[in-house]
SEFIZA-3560 file (N, C-alpha, C; in Angstrom, 3 decimals):
REM SEFIZA-3560
<numar><xx>10.895</xx><yy>-27.361</yy><zz>-7.850</zz><atom>N</atom></numar>
<numar><xx>10.352</xx><yy>-28.918</yy><zz>-7.981</zz><atom>CA</atom></numar>
<numar><xx>9.108</xx><yy>-28.695</yy><zz>-9.076</zz><atom>C</atom></numar>
<numar><xx>9.508</xx><yy>-29.703</yy><zz>-10.089</zz><atom>N</atom></numar>
<numar><xx>8.673</xx><yy>-30.005</yy><zz>-11.101</zz><atom>CA</atom></numar>
<numar><xx>7.258</xx><yy>-30.456</yy><zz>-10.567</zz><atom>C</atom></numar>
<numar><xx>6.469</xx><yy>-30.201</yy><zz>-11.288</zz><atom>N</atom></numar>
<numar><xx>4.903</xx><yy>-30.729</yy><zz>-11.048</zz><atom>CA</atom></numar>
<numar><xx>4.239</xx><yy>-31.514</yy><zz>-12.105</zz><atom>C</atom></numar>
<numar><xx>3.431</xx><yy>-32.380</yy><zz>-11.955</zz><atom>N</atom></numar>
<numar><xx>2.864</xx><yy>-33.119</yy><zz>-12.931</zz><atom>CA</atom></numar>
<numar><xx>1.275</xx><yy>-33.094</yy><zz>-12.674</zz><atom>C</atom></numar>
<numar><xx>0.298</xx><yy>-32.947</yy><zz>-13.765</zz><atom>N</atom></numar>
<numar><xx>-0.931</xx><yy>-33.065</yy><zz>-13.977</zz><atom>CA</atom></numar>
<numar><xx>-1.726</xx><yy>-34.282</yy><zz>-14.501</zz><atom>C</atom></numar>
<numar><xx>-2.284</xx><yy>-35.025</yy><zz>-14.004</zz><atom>N</atom></numar>
<numar><xx>-2.853</xx><yy>-36.260</yy><zz>-14.814</zz><atom>CA</atom></numar>
<numar><xx>-3.683</xx><yy>-35.747</yy><zz>-15.980</zz><atom>C</atom></numar>
<numar><xx>-3.397</xx><yy>-36.631</yy><zz>-16.782</zz><atom>N</atom></numar>
<numar><xx>-4.307</xx><yy>-36.215</yy><zz>-18.081</zz><atom>CA</atom></numar>
<numar><xx>-5.540</xx><yy>-35.891</yy><zz>-17.906</zz><atom>C</atom></numar>
<numar><xx>-6.435</xx><yy>-36.819</yy><zz>-16.812</zz><atom>N</atom></numar>
<numar><xx>-7.654</xx><yy>-36.593</yy><zz>-16.548</zz><atom>CA</atom></numar>
<numar><xx>-8.172</xx><yy>-35.753</yy><zz>-15.710</zz><atom>C</atom></numar>
<numar><xx>-7.138</xx><yy>-34.685</yy><zz>-15.226</zz><atom>N</atom></numar>
<numar><xx>-7.043</xx><yy>-33.562</yy><zz>-14.273</zz><atom>CA</atom></numar>
<numar><xx>-6.877</xx><yy>-32.415</yy><zz>-15.160</zz><atom>C</atom></numar>
<numar><xx>-6.547</xx><yy>-32.572</yy><zz>-16.369</zz><atom>N</atom></numar>
<numar><xx>-6.203</xx><yy>-31.287</yy><zz>-17.202</zz><atom>CA</atom></numar>
<numar><xx>-7.056</xx><yy>-30.191</yy><zz>-17.369</zz><atom>C</atom></numar>
<numar><xx>-8.390</xx><yy>-30.779</yy><zz>-17.604</zz><atom>N</atom></numar>
<numar><xx>-9.421</xx><yy>-29.810</yy><zz>-17.808</zz><atom>CA</atom></numar>
<numar><xx>-9.794</xx><yy>-28.909</yy><zz>-16.527</zz><atom>C</atom></numar>
<numar><xx>-9.533</xx><yy>-29.567</yy><zz>-15.479</zz><atom>N</atom></numar>
<numar><xx>-9.655</xx><yy>-29.086</yy><zz>-13.980</zz><atom>CA</atom></numar>
<numar><xx>-8.658</xx><yy>-27.627</yy><zz>-13.886</zz><atom>C</atom></numar>
<numar><xx>-7.335</xx><yy>-28.231</yy><zz>-14.317</zz><atom>N</atom></numar>
<numar><xx>-6.374</xx><yy>-27.002</yy><zz>-13.796</zz><atom>CA</atom></numar>
<numar><xx>-5.805</xx><yy>-26.304</yy><zz>-15.080</zz><atom>C</atom></numar>
<numar><xx>-6.097</xx><yy>-26.680</yy><zz>-16.292</zz><atom>N</atom></numar>
<numar><xx>-5.444</xx><yy>-25.979</yy><zz>-17.541</zz><atom>CA</atom></numar>
<numar><xx>-5.897</xx><yy>-24.475</yy><zz>-17.385</zz><atom>C</atom></numar>
<numar><xx>-7.123</xx><yy>-23.940</yy><zz>-17.161</zz><atom>N</atom></numar>
<numar><xx>-7.237</xx><yy>-22.677</yy><zz>-17.285</zz><atom>CA</atom></numar>
<numar><xx>-6.851</xx><yy>-21.627</yy><zz>-15.984</zz><atom>C</atom></numar>
<numar><xx>-6.164</xx><yy>-22.633</yy><zz>-15.127</zz><atom>N</atom></numar>
<numar><xx>-6.119</xx><yy>-21.916</yy><zz>-13.884</zz><atom>CA</atom></numar>
<numar><xx>-4.740</xx><yy>-21.556</yy><zz>-13.690</zz><atom>C</atom></numar>
<numar><xx>-3.754</xx><yy>-22.187</yy><zz>-14.592</zz><atom>N</atom></numar>
<numar><xx>-2.187</xx><yy>-21.693</yy><zz>-14.585</zz><atom>CA</atom></numar>
<numar><xx>-1.928</xx><yy>-21.064</yy><zz>-15.735</zz><atom>C</atom></numar>
<numar><xx>-1.084</xx><yy>-19.932</yy><zz>-15.374</zz><atom>N</atom></numar>
<numar><xx>-0.605</xx><yy>-19.182</yy><zz>-16.191</zz><atom>CA</atom></numar>
<numar><xx>0.781</xx><yy>-19.001</yy><zz>-16.244</zz><atom>C</atom></numar>
<numar><xx>1.506</xx><yy>-18.970</yy><zz>-17.384</zz><atom>N</atom></numar>
<numar><xx>3.014</xx><yy>-18.851</yy><zz>-17.502</zz><atom>CA</atom></numar>
<numar><xx>3.469</xx><yy>-17.681</yy><zz>-16.671</zz><atom>C</atom></numar>
<numar><xx>4.576</xx><yy>-17.750</yy><zz>-15.899</zz><atom>N</atom></numar>
<numar><xx>5.482</xx><yy>-16.786</yy><zz>-15.266</zz><atom>CA</atom></numar>
<numar><xx>4.432</xx><yy>-16.345</yy><zz>-13.774</zz><atom>C</atom></numar>
<numar><xx>3.610</xx><yy>-17.034</yy><zz>-13.616</zz><atom>N</atom></numar>
<numar><xx>2.543</xx><yy>-16.707</yy><zz>-12.258</zz><atom>CA</atom></numar>
<numar><xx>3.256</xx><yy>-17.626</yy><zz>-10.931</zz><atom>C</atom></numar>
<numar><xx>3.089</xx><yy>-17.138</yy><zz>-9.804</zz><atom>N</atom></numar>
<numar><xx>3.408</xx><yy>-18.196</yy><zz>-8.732</zz><atom>CA</atom></numar>
<numar><xx>2.150</xx><yy>-18.219</yy><zz>-7.939</zz><atom>C</atom></numar>
<numar><xx>1.981</xx><yy>-19.343</yy><zz>-7.563</zz><atom>N</atom></numar>
<numar><xx>0.798</xx><yy>-20.055</yy><zz>-6.928</zz><atom>CA</atom></numar>
<numar><xx>1.250</xx><yy>-20.745</yy><zz>-5.323</zz><atom>C</atom></numar>
<numar><xx>0.234</xx><yy>-20.588</yy><zz>-4.467</zz><atom>N</atom></numar>
<numar><xx>0.211</xx><yy>-21.526</yy><zz>-3.247</zz><atom>CA</atom></numar>
<numar><xx>-0.617</xx><yy>-22.505</yy><zz>-3.710</zz><atom>C</atom></numar>
<numar><xx>0.096</xx><yy>-23.617</yy><zz>-3.100</zz><atom>N</atom></numar>
<numar><xx>-0.523</xx><yy>-24.947</yy><zz>-3.556</zz><atom>CA</atom></numar>
<numar><xx>-0.998</xx><yy>-25.691</yy><zz>-2.231</zz><atom>C</atom></numar>
<numar><xx>-2.265</xx><yy>-26.402</yy><zz>-2.137</zz><atom>N</atom></numar>
<numar><xx>-2.457</xx><yy>-27.460</yy><zz>-1.054</zz><atom>CA</atom></numar>
<numar><xx>-3.133</xx><yy>-28.479</yy><zz>-1.600</zz><atom>C</atom></numar>
<numar><xx>-3.076</xx><yy>-29.706</yy><zz>-0.681</zz><atom>N</atom></numar>
<numar><xx>-3.871</xx><yy>-30.754</yy><zz>-1.096</zz><atom>CA</atom></numar>
<numar><xx>-3.175</xx><yy>-31.424</yy><zz>-2.282</zz><atom>C</atom></numar>
<numar><xx>-1.941</xx><yy>-31.612</yy><zz>-2.600</zz><atom>N</atom></numar>
<numar><xx>-1.139</xx><yy>-32.195</yy><zz>-3.639</zz><atom>CA</atom></numar>
<numar><xx>-0.161</xx><yy>-33.481</yy><zz>-2.842</zz><atom>C</atom></numar>
<numar><xx>0.156</xx><yy>-34.403</yy><zz>-3.561</zz><atom>N</atom></numar>
<numar><xx>0.864</xx><yy>-35.243</yy><zz>-3.296</zz><atom>CA</atom></numar>
<numar><xx>2.479</xx><yy>-34.989</yy><zz>-3.632</zz><atom>C</atom></numar>
<numar><xx>3.379</xx><yy>-35.843</yy><zz>-2.914</zz><atom>N</atom></numar>
<numar><xx>4.840</xx><yy>-35.739</yy><zz>-3.103</zz><atom>CA</atom></numar>
<numar><xx>5.241</xx><yy>-37.029</yy><zz>-3.461</zz><atom>C</atom></numar>
<numar><xx>5.963</xx><yy>-37.142</yy><zz>-4.613</zz><atom>N</atom></numar>
<numar><xx>6.548</xx><yy>-38.474</yy><zz>-5.023</zz><atom>CA</atom></numar>
<numar><xx>7.753</xx><yy>-38.354</yy><zz>-5.545</zz><atom>C</atom></numar>
<numar><xx>8.559</xx><yy>-39.634</yy><zz>-5.561</zz><atom>N</atom></numar>
<numar><xx>10.056</xx><yy>-39.528</yy><zz>-6.556</zz><atom>CA</atom></numar>
<numar><xx>9.611</xx><yy>-39.531</yy><zz>-7.779</zz><atom>C</atom></numar>
<numar><xx>10.832</xx><yy>-38.805</yy><zz>-8.308</zz><atom>N</atom></numar>
<numar><xx>10.518</xx><yy>-38.625</yy><zz>-9.944</zz><atom>CA</atom></numar>
<numar><xx>11.164</xx><yy>-40.024</yy><zz>-10.609</zz><atom>C</atom></numar>
<numar><xx>10.510</xx><yy>-40.397</yy><zz>-11.577</zz><atom>N</atom></numar>
<numar><xx>10.899</xx><yy>-41.526</yy><zz>-12.501</zz><atom>CA</atom></numar>
<numar><xx>12.477</xx><yy>-41.147</yy><zz>-12.872</zz><atom>C</atom></numar>
<numar><xx>13.202</xx><yy>-41.930</yy><zz>-12.555</zz><atom>N</atom></numar>
<numar><xx>14.656</xx><yy>-41.660</yy><zz>-12.952</zz><atom>CA</atom></numar>
<numar><xx>15.122</xx><yy>-41.944</yy><zz>-14.356</zz><atom>C</atom></numar>
<numar><xx>14.120</xx><yy>-42.460</yy><zz>-15.203</zz><atom>N</atom></numar>
<numar><xx>14.404</xx><yy>-42.540</yy><zz>-16.611</zz><atom>CA</atom></numar>
<numar><xx>13.905</xx><yy>-41.231</yy><zz>-17.420</zz><atom>C</atom></numar>
<numar><xx>12.994</xx><yy>-40.736</yy><zz>-16.767</zz><atom>N</atom></numar>
<numar><xx>12.083</xx><yy>-39.544</yy><zz>-17.302</zz><atom>CA</atom></numar>
<numar><xx>12.104</xx><yy>-38.101</yy><zz>-16.769</zz><atom>C</atom></numar>
<numar><xx>13.185</xx><yy>-37.927</yy><zz>-15.951</zz><atom>N</atom></numar>
<numar><xx>13.275</xx><yy>-36.652</yy><zz>-15.065</zz><atom>CA</atom></numar>
<numar><xx>13.645</xx><yy>-35.291</yy><zz>-15.968</zz><atom>C</atom></numar>
<numar><xx>12.656</xx><yy>-34.539</yy><zz>-15.681</zz><atom>N</atom></numar>
<numar><xx>12.840</xx><yy>-33.152</yy><zz>-16.235</zz><atom>CA</atom></numar>
<numar><xx>13.630</xx><yy>-32.098</yy><zz>-15.629</zz><atom>C</atom></numar>
<numar><xx>14.085</xx><yy>-32.582</yy><zz>-14.503</zz><atom>N</atom></numar>
<numar><xx>14.867</xx><yy>-31.597</yy><zz>-13.895</zz><atom>CA</atom></numar>
<numar><xx>15.826</xx><yy>-32.409</yy><zz>-12.648</zz><atom>C</atom></numar>
<numar><xx>16.663</xx><yy>-31.590</yy><zz>-12.032</zz><atom>N</atom></numar>
<numar><xx>17.495</xx><yy>-32.466</yy><zz>-11.203</zz><atom>CA</atom></numar>
<numar><xx>16.855</xx><yy>-32.655</yy><zz>-9.827</zz><atom>C</atom></numar>
<numar><xx>15.583</xx><yy>-32.507</yy><zz>-9.672</zz><atom>N</atom></numar>
<numar><xx>15.014</xx><yy>-32.580</yy><zz>-8.386</zz><atom>CA</atom></numar>
<numar><xx>14.760</xx><yy>-34.151</yy><zz>-8.314</zz><atom>C</atom></numar>
<numar><xx>14.952</xx><yy>-34.864</yy><zz>-7.217</zz><atom>N</atom></numar>
<numar><xx>14.482</xx><yy>-36.393</yy><zz>-6.962</zz><atom>CA</atom></numar>
<numar><xx>12.854</xx><yy>-36.433</yy><zz>-6.856</zz><atom>C</atom></numar>
<numar><xx>12.229</xx><yy>-35.448</yy><zz>-6.435</zz><atom>N</atom></numar>
<numar><xx>10.783</xx><yy>-35.469</yy><zz>-5.893</zz><atom>CA</atom></numar>
<numar><xx>10.104</xx><yy>-34.428</yy><zz>-6.961</zz><atom>C</atom></numar>
<numar><xx>8.694</xx><yy>-34.894</yy><zz>-7.083</zz><atom>N</atom></numar>
<numar><xx>7.915</xx><yy>-34.052</yy><zz>-7.840</zz><atom>CA</atom></numar>
<numar><xx>6.751</xx><yy>-33.867</yy><zz>-7.284</zz><atom>C</atom></numar>
<numar><xx>5.744</xx><yy>-32.598</yy><zz>-7.561</zz><atom>N</atom></numar>
<numar><xx>4.545</xx><yy>-32.484</yy><zz>-6.947</zz><atom>CA</atom></numar>
<numar><xx>3.637</xx><yy>-33.005</yy><zz>-7.907</zz><atom>C</atom></numar>
<numar><xx>2.472</xx><yy>-33.936</yy><zz>-7.326</zz><atom>N</atom></numar>
<numar><xx>1.599</xx><yy>-34.565</yy><zz>-8.334</zz><atom>CA</atom></numar>
<numar><xx>0.237</xx><yy>-33.983</yy><zz>-7.774</zz><atom>C</atom></numar>
<numar><xx>-0.436</xx><yy>-33.285</yy><zz>-8.802</zz><atom>N</atom></numar>
<numar><xx>-1.837</xx><yy>-32.736</yy><zz>-8.371</zz><atom>CA</atom></numar>
<numar><xx>-2.868</xx><yy>-33.727</yy><zz>-8.250</zz><atom>C</atom></numar>
<numar><xx>-3.816</xx><yy>-33.719</yy><zz>-7.294</zz><atom>N</atom></numar>
<numar><xx>-4.679</xx><yy>-34.620</yy><zz>-7.129</zz><atom>CA</atom></numar>
<numar><xx>-6.019</xx><yy>-33.994</yy><zz>-6.978</zz><atom>C</atom></numar>
<numar><xx>-7.040</xx><yy>-34.806</yy><zz>-6.826</zz><atom>N</atom></numar>
<numar><xx>-8.737</xx><yy>-34.134</yy><zz>-7.011</zz><atom>CA</atom></numar>
<numar><xx>-8.682</xx><yy>-32.904</yy><zz>-5.763</zz><atom>C</atom></numar>
<numar><xx>-7.945</xx><yy>-33.037</yy><zz>-4.861</zz><atom>N</atom></numar>
<numar><xx>-8.059</xx><yy>-32.128</yy><zz>-3.713</zz><atom>CA</atom></numar>
<numar><xx>-7.282</xx><yy>-30.949</yy><zz>-3.778</zz><atom>C</atom></numar>
<numar><xx>-6.069</xx><yy>-30.983</yy><zz>-5.132</zz><atom>N</atom></numar>
<numar><xx>-5.201</xx><yy>-29.905</yy><zz>-5.054</zz><atom>CA</atom></numar>
<numar><xx>-6.053</xx><yy>-28.587</yy><zz>-5.309</zz><atom>C</atom></numar>
<numar><xx>-5.604</xx><yy>-27.496</yy><zz>-4.602</zz><atom>N</atom></numar>
<numar><xx>-6.220</xx><yy>-26.296</yy><zz>-4.713</zz><atom>CA</atom></numar>
<numar><xx>-5.111</xx><yy>-25.292</yy><zz>-5.020</zz><atom>C</atom></numar>
<numar><xx>-5.346</xx><yy>-24.369</yy><zz>-5.866</zz><atom>N</atom></numar>
<numar><xx>-4.339</xx><yy>-23.173</yy><zz>-6.545</zz><atom>CA</atom></numar>
<numar><xx>-4.830</xx><yy>-21.993</yy><zz>-6.006</zz><atom>C</atom></numar>
<numar><xx>-4.006</xx><yy>-21.138</yy><zz>-5.309</zz><atom>N</atom></numar>
<numar><xx>-4.216</xx><yy>-19.578</yy><zz>-5.295</zz><atom>CA</atom></numar>
<numar><xx>-3.061</xx><yy>-18.898</yy><zz>-5.730</zz><atom>C</atom></numar>
<numar><xx>-3.454</xx><yy>-17.929</yy><zz>-6.876</zz><atom>N</atom></numar>
<numar><xx>-2.325</xx><yy>-17.169</yy><zz>-7.349</zz><atom>CA</atom></numar>
<numar><xx>-1.982</xx><yy>-16.388</yy><zz>-6.393</zz><atom>C</atom></numar>
<numar><xx>-0.803</xx><yy>-15.987</yy><zz>-6.561</zz><atom>N</atom></numar>
<numar><xx>-0.052</xx><yy>-15.291</yy><zz>-5.580</zz><atom>CA</atom></numar>
<numar><xx>0.159</xx><yy>-13.728</yy><zz>-6.210</zz><atom>C</atom></numar>
<numar><xx>-0.443</xx><yy>-12.673</yy><zz>-5.569</zz><atom>N</atom></numar>
<numar><xx>-0.516</xx><yy>-11.390</yy><zz>-6.390</zz><atom>CA</atom></numar>
<numar><xx>0.824</xx><yy>-10.704</yy><zz>-6.180</zz><atom>C</atom></numar>
<numar><xx>1.434</xx><yy>-10.778</yy><zz>-4.887</zz><atom>N</atom></numar>
<numar><xx>2.853</xx><yy>-10.380</yy><zz>-4.801</zz><atom>CA</atom></numar>
<numar><xx>3.985</xx><yy>-11.472</yy><zz>-4.454</zz><atom>C</atom></numar>
<numar><xx>4.972</xx><yy>-11.574</yy><zz>-5.270</zz><atom>N</atom></numar>
<numar><xx>5.851</xx><yy>-12.676</yy><zz>-5.241</zz><atom>CA</atom></numar>
<numar><xx>6.809</xx><yy>-12.500</yy><zz>-4.110</zz><atom>C</atom></numar>
<numar><xx>6.884</xx><yy>-13.653</yy><zz>-3.330</zz><atom>N</atom></numar>
<numar><xx>7.271</xx><yy>-13.840</yy><zz>-2.103</zz><atom>CA</atom></numar>
<numar><xx>8.867</xx><yy>-13.877</yy><zz>-2.220</zz><atom>C</atom></numar>
<numar><xx>9.397</xx><yy>-14.448</yy><zz>-3.240</zz><atom>N</atom></numar>
<numar><xx>10.740</xx><yy>-14.506</yy><zz>-3.629</zz><atom>CA</atom></numar>
<numar><xx>11.018</xx><yy>-14.214</yy><zz>-5.162</zz><atom>C</atom></numar>
<numar><xx>11.294</xx><yy>-13.138</yy><zz>-5.611</zz><atom>N</atom></numar>
<numar><xx>11.450</xx><yy>-12.695</yy><zz>-6.855</zz><atom>CA</atom></numar>
<numar><xx>12.234</xx><yy>-13.912</yy><zz>-7.956</zz><atom>C</atom></numar>
<numar><xx>11.767</xx><yy>-14.229</yy><zz>-8.821</zz><atom>N</atom></numar>
<numar><xx>12.435</xx><yy>-15.256</yy><zz>-9.870</zz><atom>CA</atom></numar>
<numar><xx>13.035</xx><yy>-14.522</yy><zz>-11.138</zz><atom>C</atom></numar>
<numar><xx>14.156</xx><yy>-14.424</yy><zz>-11.188</zz><atom>N</atom></numar>
<numar><xx>14.845</xx><yy>-13.445</yy><zz>-12.459</zz><atom>CA</atom></numar>
<numar><xx>14.183</xx><yy>-14.169</yy><zz>-13.670</zz><atom>C</atom></numar>
<numar><xx>13.695</xx><yy>-13.341</yy><zz>-14.698</zz><atom>N</atom></numar>
<numar><xx>13.317</xx><yy>-13.937</yy><zz>-16.111</zz><atom>CA</atom></numar>
<numar><xx>14.212</xx><yy>-14.665</yy><zz>-16.585</zz><atom>C</atom></numar>
<numar><xx>15.473</xx><yy>-14.581</yy><zz>-16.489</zz><atom>N</atom></numar>
<numar><xx>16.493</xx><yy>-15.401</yy><zz>-17.124</zz><atom>CA</atom></numar>
<numar><xx>16.261</xx><yy>-17.053</yy><zz>-16.910</zz><atom>C</atom></numar>
<numar><xx>15.680</xx><yy>-17.302</yy><zz>-15.317</zz><atom>N</atom></numar>
<numar><xx>15.405</xx><yy>-18.478</yy><zz>-14.729</zz><atom>CA</atom></numar>
<numar><xx>14.479</xx><yy>-19.167</yy><zz>-15.569</zz><atom>C</atom></numar>
<numar><xx>13.251</xx><yy>-18.214</yy><zz>-15.671</zz><atom>N</atom></numar>
<numar><xx>12.020</xx><yy>-18.717</yy><zz>-16.349</zz><atom>CA</atom></numar>
<numar><xx>12.316</xx><yy>-19.095</yy><zz>-17.875</zz><atom>C</atom></numar>
<numar><xx>13.197</xx><yy>-18.578</yy><zz>-18.599</zz><atom>N</atom></numar>
<numar><xx>13.367</xx><yy>-18.773</yy><zz>-20.033</zz><atom>CA</atom></numar>
<numar><xx>14.148</xx><yy>-20.069</yy><zz>-20.231</zz><atom>C</atom></numar>
<numar><xx>14.983</xx><yy>-20.475</yy><zz>-19.158</zz><atom>N</atom></numar>
<numar><xx>15.622</xx><yy>-21.682</yy><zz>-19.397</zz><atom>CA</atom></numar>
<numar><xx>14.754</xx><yy>-23.003</yy><zz>-19.586</zz><atom>C</atom></numar>
<numar><xx>13.412</xx><yy>-22.892</yy><zz>-18.901</zz><atom>N</atom></numar>
<numar><xx>12.531</xx><yy>-24.099</yy><zz>-18.865</zz><atom>CA</atom></numar>
<numar><xx>11.798</xx><yy>-23.790</yy><zz>-19.914</zz><atom>C</atom></numar>
//
């Protein structure tokens, strides 16, 4: 599922997110994707809020093949 971070929250989350890592999220909103600007086939997206918390997962719960990461 895609996620978006509002421009005003970029400085809060920019240094916390690393390419290829997995995170546990809490305190986020779920909303419908704009049908004209969808980045994936998902109808829903995660929207970060002021209460969003990220915890980096040290062990992958479900391995994601490298080929899937390179498509996006």
